[in-house]
Every structure is written in structure tokens, then in C-alpha cells.
C-alpha positions in Angstrom: -18.5 -1.2 11.4 -22.1 -1.3 12.3 -22.7 -4.1 9.9 -19.8 -6.1 11.4 -21.2 -5.7 14.8 -24.6 -6.9 13.7 -23.0 -9.8 11.8 -20.9 -10.7 15.0 -24.1 -10.5 17.1 -25.8 -13.0 14.8 -23.1 -15.5 15.5 -21.1 -15.2 12.2 -17.9 -17.1 12.6 -14.6 -15.0 12.9 -13.2 -16.3 9.7 -16.3 -15.0 7.8 -16.3 -11.8 9.7 -12.6 -11.4 8.6 -13.7 -11.8 4.9 -16.4 -9.3 5.2 -14.0 -6.8 7.0 -11.3 -7.3 4.4 -13.8 -6.9 1.5 -15.6 -3.8 2.9 -13.2 -1.8 5.0 -9.7 -2.8 4.0 -10.3 -3.0 0.1 -11.9 0.6 0.3 -8.7 1.8 1.8 -6.4 -0.4 -0.5 -8.3 0.8 -3.8 -6.4 3.9 -4.6 -3.6 4.0 -1.9 -0.6 3.8 -4.3 -1.9 7.1 -5.9 -2.7 9.0 -2.6 -0.7 7.1 0.1 2.4 9.4 0.0 0.2 12.4 0.7 -1.6 10.9 3.7 -1.3 13.4 6.7 -0.3 12.2 10.1 -3.6 13.1 11.4 -5.4 10.9 8.9 -3.1 8.0 9.8 -3.8 8.7 13.2 -7.6 8.3 12.7 -7.3 5.1 10.4 -5.0 3.1 12.6 -7.2 3.3 15.8 -10.2 2.3 13.7 -8.3 -0.8 12.4 -7.0 -1.6 15.9 -10.6 -1.3 17.3 -11.7 -3.6 14.5 -9.0 -6.3 15.8 -10.1 -5.8 19.4 -13.8 -6.4 18.4 -12.7 -9.6 16.6 -13.7 -8.5 13.0 -10.4 -9.3 11.8 -7.9 -12.1 12.5 -4.8 -10.0 12.8 -3.9 -6.3 13.6 -3.5 -4.3 10.4 -2.1 -0.8 10.0 -2.3 1.8 7.2 1.4 1.6 6.7 1.3 -2.3 6.1 -1.6 -1.7 3.5 0.6 0.8 1.9 3.7 -1.3 1.9 1.8 -4.2 0.3 -0.1 -2.2 -2.4 3.1 -0.2 -3.4 5.2 -3.3 -3.6 2.7 -5.0 -5.8 2.0 -2.3 -8.0 5.8 -1.5 -8.5 6.6 -5.0 -9.2 3.8 -5.1 -11.9 4.8 -1.9 -13.6 8.4 -3.0 -14.0 7.3 -5.4 -16.8 7.3 -3.7 -20.2 3.8 -4.9 -21.1 2.3 -3.0 -18.3 0.3 0.1 -19.2 2.0 2.6 -17.1 5.6 1.1 -17.6 6.3 4.1 -20.0 6.3 6.7 -17.1 9.3 5.0 -15.4 12.6 6.7 -15.9 15.1 5.2 -18.2 17.0 1.9 -17.3 20.8 2.3 -16.5 23.2 -0.3 -17.2 24.4 -2.5 -14.3 28.1 -2.5 -13.7 29.7 -6.0 -13.4 31.0 -7.1 -10.2 28.5 -4.9 -8.0 25.5 -6.3 -6.4 22.1 -5.8 -7.9 19.7 -3.2 -6.7 15.9 -3.6 -6.2 15.5 -2.1 -9.7 17.6 -0.9 -12.7 16.0 2.5 -13.2 17.8 5.8 -12.9 17.0 7.7 -9.6 15.3 11.0 -10.5 16.4 14.5 -9.3 13.8 16.4 -7.6 13.3 19.9 -6.1 9.8 19.8 -4.9 8.5 17.7 -1.9 5.1 17.0 -3.7 7.0 15.4 -6.5 8.9 13.2 -4.0 5.7 12.0 -2.4 4.2 10.8 -5.6 4.1 7.1 -6.4 7.0 6.6 -8.8 9.8 8.6 -7.1 8.7 7.1 -3.7 9.0 3.6 -4.9 12.2 4.2 -6.8 13.9 5.4 -3.6 12.2 2.8 -1.4 13.3 -0.3 -3.5 16.9 0.9 -4.3 
């Protein structure tokens, strides 16, 4: 944030500040969020969201961003990618079930898993399977 403040003080245009902000700050958050995003505690979200709002107020980025938006975009992109059979982690998805004729299509064709532990429910694959039904 200090670097962004120094760049803004040196009259760097907002679209270039936005590029630096997205590449330095947001990409650090986005890097592994599909793997740990379900396990983020409310207090960590409560710490990251004000920092992202402050960046918007200080004109470091063009639009306000939240951790939830970053998680949604990253989860959707990765889940869409792993549905293709050529993807390296496609094999950890559950079996596909047949689609009954006459019913509308779901977001995916995989069987929904049974779970007993909350930790399993918060992991990436079950979270996306239930989210994109």
C-alpha cells in the first residue's frame, strides 16, 4: 500500500495504479484462494474487505472489490476448467450421473457427495458441487 501511495503521489494515472494494485495486491489474494477460500474465518474477511475498500477510496483501483467477489470469480473459473476431461485434477471429481430426459439441466452432471464433517464440506470440490447445482 505504501508503494501505491508513493506512485499516486508521483502522478501515476489511475488506470496504471489499478494495474499495479491488481497485480500486486489482488493477485496475491487470488493466487490460492480456491484451496483455502472455504476455510477463511469471518475475522480474516473482516480484515481484508476494509483494506480493499480503503484502496478504492484512495483511488488505487477503479471499482470496489471484496474478498467474496474474488472467491466467486476464482472458484467459478477453476471449476469450469476442471470439468474438462483433459484437466489434471478432473479425476478427483465424483462420478457423473445420467441426465433424465424432460428435466432441465443443472450446472454440472456430477453426483453430489455425502459428507459428515464440516471440514470436508468447506473444501473446494464439495463447495463448488453444491454451489453450482
